[in-house]
C-alpha positions, 0 to 999 in steps of 0.5 A, a space after each residue: 164271159 157269159 152273163 145270161 143270167 145277169 141279162 135276165 135280171 137286168 130286164 126284169 129290173 128295168 121293166 119295173 123301172 129300177 135302173 139305178 138298182 140295176 146299175 148298182 147290182 152291175 157295179 157290185 156284183 158283175 165283177 165279183 161273180 166273173 168266172 172263166 168257165 161254164 158248167 158244162 166246162 166244169 163237167 168236162 174237167 170233172 171227166 178229165 180229173 176222174 180219168 186221171 184219178 182212175 189212172 193214177 190209182 191203179 198205178 204200179 211200181 213198174 209203171 212208176 218206173 217207166 214214168 220217173 226213170 228210177 230203179 224203184 223196184 229195188 226200193 218200192 214194193 208198193 207205189 206211192 200214192 201219186 196225183 197227175 190231174 195237174 200237169 204243171 204240178 203232179 205230187 204224191 198224195 200222202 193222205 191215200 197212204 195206208 192208215 197205220 194201227 198202233 202198237 197197243 192195238 187200238 183201232 185207228 183214229 178214222 175207225 173211232 171217228 167212223 163209229 161216232 158218226 155211224 152210230 148217229 147217222 140219221 135225220 133226226 135232230 136228237 142225233 150227234 152226227 156232227 163230230 168235231 175233231 181237233 189237234 195239232 196241225 199234222 195230227 192226221 185229221 184230213 186223212 181221217 176224212 180220206 180214210 173214211 171215204 176210201 173205206 165206208 163213205 161218200 166224203 165231200 171235202 170242203 177245204 177252207 184253208 190251204 196256206 191261204 184261203 182256197 179260191 171258193 171260199 175267198 169268194 164266199 168271204 166277199 160275197 159275205 162282206 158285201 152282204 154285211 156292207 149291204 145291211 149296214 147301207 140298208 139300216 133303217 130301210 124296209 126290211 127284206 124278206 130275207 135278211 142279210 145274215 140269212 142270205 149269208 148262211 144261204 150262200 154258204 150252203 149254196 157253196 157246199 152244195 157246189 162242193 158236193 155237185 163237183 164231187 158227183 160230176 167227178 163220181 158220175 164221170 169216174 163211173 162212166 170212164 170204168 165202164 167204157 174201160 170194161 174194168 171192175 171198178 168197185 165202189 171204193 174205187 170210185 170214191 177214192 177217185 172223188 177224194 182225189 179230185 177234191 184235194 188239189 187246186 183243180 178241185 178248188 178252182 171248179 167248185 169256185 166256177 160252180 159257185 159263181 155260176 150257181 150265185 149268178 143263177 140265184 141273182 138272175 131271179 129279179 125277186 131276189 133283188 129289192 127295189 133299192 138293189 139289195 141282194 137276197 139269197 132265199 135259203 129255202 131255194 138253196 135247200 131245194 137245190 141240195 135235195 135235188 143233188 142228194 138224189 144223185 149220191 150213190 144208193 146205199 152209200 152214207 154221206 160224209 161231209 168233212 169241213 176241214 180247217 175251219 179254225 179259219 172261220 172263228 174270226 171273220 164276221 164277228 156278230 153278222 149272223 146274230 139273226 141267222 139261227 132260229 131256235 125253233 127250227 131245231 127244237 131239240 138243241 140240248 142245253 149248254 154242256 158244263 165245263 170245268 171251272 178254272 179252280 177245277 182245272 187247276 186242281 186236276 192239273 196239280 193232282 196229275 203231277 207225278 212227285 216232283 214233276 215241274 208244274 206250268 200253271 196258267 196265269 189266273 188271268 189267264 183261266 179267268 179269261 177262258 172261264 168268261 168266255 165259256 159264260 158267253 153267248 156265241 160270238 155269231 160270226 162266220 164258224 157260227 154261220 157254218 154250224 147253222 148251215 150244217 144244222 140245216 143239212 143234219 136236219 133235212 138230209 141227215 148224214 155225218 159231218 166231220 169239222 176239222 180244225 187245229 184251234 182248241 177254241 172250236 170246242 168252246 164254241 160248241 158248248 157256248 149258250 145259244 150255239 147251234 151245235 148244242 146237243 147235236 155235237 160230239 168232240 174228239 181229239 186228233 191224238 194219233 201218235 206213232 211209236 217206233 215199232 208202228 212207224 217202221 212197220 208202216 214204212 216197211 209196208 211200202 219199202 222193200 226189204 233192202 231198202 228197209 234196211 237203211 232205216 235206222 232206229 237213230 233216225 225213226 225214233 226222231 220222227 214218232 209223234 204227230 203222223 206228219 213228221 213220219 210221212 215226210 219220209 215218203 215225200 222225201 222219197 217221192 222228191 228223190 224218186 221223181 227227179 232222180 240224180 246221177 247219184 241216186 240212180 248208183 245208190 243202193 236201196 238201203 242208202 236211198 231210204 236212209 237218206 230219206 229218213 234223215 232228210 225228213 228229220 231235218 225238214 220236220 226239225 226246220 218246220 218245228 223251229 219255225 213255228 217255235 220261233 214264231 211262238 217264242 216272241 208271241 203274246 196271248 190275251 188275258 182279262 189284264 191284257 196281253 202277256 208274253 208266251 212262256 210256255 215254251 221257254 219253260 219247256 226249253 228250261 225243264 230240257 236244259 235244267 235236266 228236269 226231264 221231258 214232262 211237265 204238269 200243265 193246265 188244260 188247254 181248255 182253260 188256258 189261252 196260252 196252251 191252246 195257242 201252242 196247240 193252234 200254232 202246230 207246237 204241241 201235240 197235246 188234247 183239249 183237257 191234257 194235264 201233261 206234256 211229255 216231249 218224249 212223245 215227240 223228239 222233233 219238238 223236243 230237239 227244236 224247243 232246245 235250238 230255238 231256246 239256245 238261240 233265244 237265250 243267248 240273243 237276250 241281252 238282258 234279264 228282262 229280255 230272257 224268257 226263261 227268267 220271265 217263266 220262273 218269275 211266274 211261279 213266284 207271281 202267277 197261279 199259287 204264287 205265294 211265299 211257300 213257293 219262293 224258296 225252290 224258286 229262288 234255287 231255281 232262279 240262281 241255278 238258271 242264271 249261273 247256267 246261262 252265264 256260263 253257256 257262252 264259254 269258259 268264264 272265271 269263278 270271279 266273273 260268274 259270281 260278280 252279280 251276286 257279290 257285295 264287293 270284289 275287293 275281298 274276292 279270295 285271291 286263291 280263287 283267281 284262276 278258277 275257271 268254269 264252263 257249264 253246258 246243262 243243268 241236271 235235277 239231282 231228284 230226277 237223274 238219281 231216281 229210286 236209287 237216291 237211297 244208295 247214292 250221293 248226288 256228287 256221284 252225277 259229276 263223275 259221268 263223262 259230261 260231269 264237269 260241264 253240269 250244274 247240279 240242282 235240286 239235290 237230295 234233300 237227305 244230304 242235308 247239304 248244299 242246293 247247287 253244286 258244279 265243278 271249276 277247273 284250276 291250274 295243276 299243282 305244279 308247272 306242266 302237270 294236268 288241271 285239277 278240279 274244284 268242287 262248288 257248293 252253293 247254299 241258297 237261303 231267301 227266307 227272313 229266318 235264314 242264318 249264317 250258321 245254318 247255311 255253313 252247316 250245309 256246305 259242310 261236307 262233314 255234316 252231310 248225310 247224318 247217320 241213321 239209328 240202327 233198327 235194334 238198340 243196345 242192351 241198355 236201351 240206348 240208340 246206336 247210329 250207323 252211316 247210311 249208304 249214301 253217305 258211304 257212297 260219298 265217301 267213295 266219290 271223294 276218295 276217287 276225286 280228292 280234289 273235290 274234298 276241299 270245296 268253295 263254299 258260296 252262301 247266297 242269301 236274300 238278306 244282305 250280309 252285315 259289313 262285320 260278316 264279310 270281314 269275318 269271312 275274308 279272314 276265314 278265307 285268307 287266314 283260318 281256312 284257306 283250303 275252303 273259302 267262303 264266298 258271301 253272295 246276296 240274291 237280289 231283284 237287281 241280279 235276277 230280275 225278280 223278287 224271291 225274298 221272304 219276308 223283310 230282306 233288310 235285315 242283315 245277316 250277321 256272323 254266327 254266334 259260334 265262330 268256330 262254325 267257320 271251320 268245316 268238319 272232316 268227312 265222317 267214317 273215313 277209313 285209314 289216312 284221311 284225305 282232308 288231314 293236310 288241308 283242313 285243319 282242326 277248328 281251335 279249342 276255343 272260339 277265336 275272334 275272327 273279325 279283322 281290322 287294317 291295323 296289325 301288331 307284328 312280333 318277332 321274338 322267341 326264347 333265344 331273343 328278339 329281332 331288332 326293330 329296324 329289321 322288323 319294320 324292314 320286313 313289315 315295310 315290304 307287305 303293303 302300303 301302310 303307317 307306323 303307329 308304334 314300334 319297339 325292339 320286338 314289336 311293331 303296330 301298323 295301320 294298313 291302306 287296304 284291309 287285303 294287304 293286312 289280311 295277306 300279311 296275318 296270312 303269311 305269319 300264320 303260315 310261317 312264312 314271315 320270318 327276320 332271319 331265322 326268327 318266326 314272325 307272329 302277327 294279330 289284329 288290333 282293333 
């Protein structure tokens, strides 16, 4: 290790008598700035790397065949960009693949970015040659810099983070940490000529100069190598060689070595060491060095700096750079740019909603936090320090400056008061999305026609969206071709390409799953503390419940929750987006379903169900008021039922058990009904424009209909909210199973009534008739059947088992005991074909209170007891399919309240049965006590109401007889 620089400043200090300061400098800085190579060593490495880059960039398919021993010529018509500068780890350089156009003809992203840079590339402080490019990981931000470098400019690539902080930036972190610690120790001491924060900016600029120095070394070496080879290497080829040299470990390590050496040189000047041993890095000296380096930039070549993965600079050194920015140094810094308020953002999001598109709006405390942050001054941390350094470069040297990062908070930092970027920066979204034609064309430009035949639409359609997913096809091809197996050598080209595409889908899905799994259990910060993420749970819910793939959102710029999903690599949306459409990225959609299923199945309680938390936010979150609770109650019930029935077949009884006031009165006829649900389907979405022509029950006739839970039913039906099918045994032994339609009506309003709910589950009242366009001659309005009702008749005719459904009335209000008893009587005695189940929606059963108004008022039976009888389906032609199953209601409204006391009678015109025979028969009908007995009459008190109901039911259906005489039975109160 060479320490000549330190020896120089040690001599200077000893002559001044500052031996203690010297010892401290040795202790603090010697080990930190140790370097394994000199500047000449770095220059030598640059020559080697440049030679390899020039070799790699002209490598042909034939040369890769020889290198890898693979029949590439039958697979590739153009070589995959390859890097051999690191002999231990050669790799494909996917950033050097050709940029892809778009099906719409829009310019590639790099051309749009370059147009903005070029238009402002001056040294005046009014220019906006600082471009902030933000977007999800894999959106092609780094590739933009490569494409600009290959076609337009000399690009210096400054990579902050690559899985970990890059070596040169780790060293800068240590330097800055020591300067920060020095500022704390020196508090109260004589101020330094250069403050620690200014020294930190100067150190950052010094590192940037080392990035430029490395790029220039490689360029010089590449030029010399090309001249020696006698080739005709144009300027773009030399620029590509420079790009290659900056995108690998060799580049990072050599920039670090340069930085250590150049910082040693700075500290070798004794005037940069204070008497007490504190260190200074003069900004003016560093700028002089940058100016000298600028003279070596190729003539007539624009210079563009790319600062990549700068989101890693947001958190460190908060507040340390407080005095590093002198507004007077940049007199034309503009005023803060207006940012939409939370209310405006919400209004825009709601206005964007298309019809019934579901909306996921940020919590008020989330948008409040974002609004508060916008009104703050800069945090003056490490990213602030970078902006100060960039402004110095812009002011003194011009050029273009591209800042790339995945955090949308970077946009906010540019807008905050006192930001060095004010008036000099332009923000853009990395919005590249491949569609299927673009992807096929891009891959086909590298593959032979024979190989391209293996690329199926089924596989490629999964890879549309962000460029990262599509590029994995090349990665998998490279992995297969560079280390070929015996099977691959014998495979046909189409099979090789097919396998690469399928492996790319698997890798992309695994990548997306990992990110989603981390986000699912994460929290985000609001003004009221940390809150659990529910956005991805909401996206899972939308897919699993058949709402489609799109949802309205609060823009990421105004929601920490949405912004976090972008930064974590989950969602590919712009900073001001108001809609997420998962159709744009099928890999993400599939991963959300997989992770959502896993997480939902693992949730042991309602409290642990993220989907339920997301639904609950519609009650208590943004715009959460009573007006939102009706639909939310329906959605919560639908999700709860689907979640309970997705684990495997369950009985109807166990499925509904959490909502039933008592299982004692559950109809015995439903005990063998089985339910298995896989997905929900929102009827308004599924039917779309055809709703006027169809009934939502049509959807149950599709191949997976028996596993569907229908919800958001047509409002024109005036019918139930939810519908699904239960399976029941065949009518006779050995006959195939039958289906049973289950209708659920959900009411959470305080004004809900049993009468209204019964009408909603009455098939005979669905799809009310419509008035004819022409009136009768006498002026009276005539009515006719709607097309949707005709569709209902056709569906029921094709599926007669559905004509007598189970009717479930789900209310947020408790059912009065008398109502429960009446329903039990209806089910067991009066309308056995269409039993009614009374259920209650409670906070305990679903985990959230969605009741509107006082839920303590009990629901009583309808005043007109005839409403318990459903009506037959209207407009039926020929023999009615409900003729034998659904009895007509009695002429007068009966008393339906049962009791445990029942009077039996066995008499007819021919006489009456003996009391002994009647008592013997009744004694077989359950545990009872005899109250009174006569020749033909017997009154008993049953221990269980169920036995009383069964006894009266048998009497009603005529199966209760003494000899040849029919026994009648009636409840006695």
